[in-house]
C-alpha angles and dihedrals in degrees: 000000000000087000091055092051090046092052092046090050092051091050093049091046091050093049091048094049096047091051099238101153122159131025100272096061093219124137125223112248122204108236117239114251115261114253115250117229127190120201113215113214117243110268112258109257109244123221112219114246115220127194122234088251092055092048093048095047092045091050095050093044092049093053100039108021096165098051093036088055088064089067133058119234089256092053092050091049088049090054088052093050093045091050091056092045090050091054092043088055091054101264124145133228098252096053092044091051091046092052092049093048092048091051088066097031095219128152095191110125090214089059089054088054090048091053092048092048092047092051091047092048090048091055094044091050106036110017114018090166086080096051090112088067094060103039 
């Protein structure tokens, strides 16, 4: 009988050491941690910001590409600034247009239109307080 108790003790000891507890024989498994995701918001679309000079030059170049190509961006902006100064100093549209046309010495009617458009765009962009002089 001692042998029977010894065998039963060895079996119980073996079961206890191997960790078999319970009738199903399954082991508890620690769950893996859930991954953490962060959602980045869509970047805010940016609206390009243009300067008055860029708007003015783009406008003149889009309407009169040939004549505008005869001038650099800086020269076109200078025409705009000089137009406003001319009106501020008491000048009128006709004399300003005449002086600009004579500076090139052209008799092309399209060039006259270019000058008129450029003066009008100058006023609209840089000095709208003189818009009554070009309407």
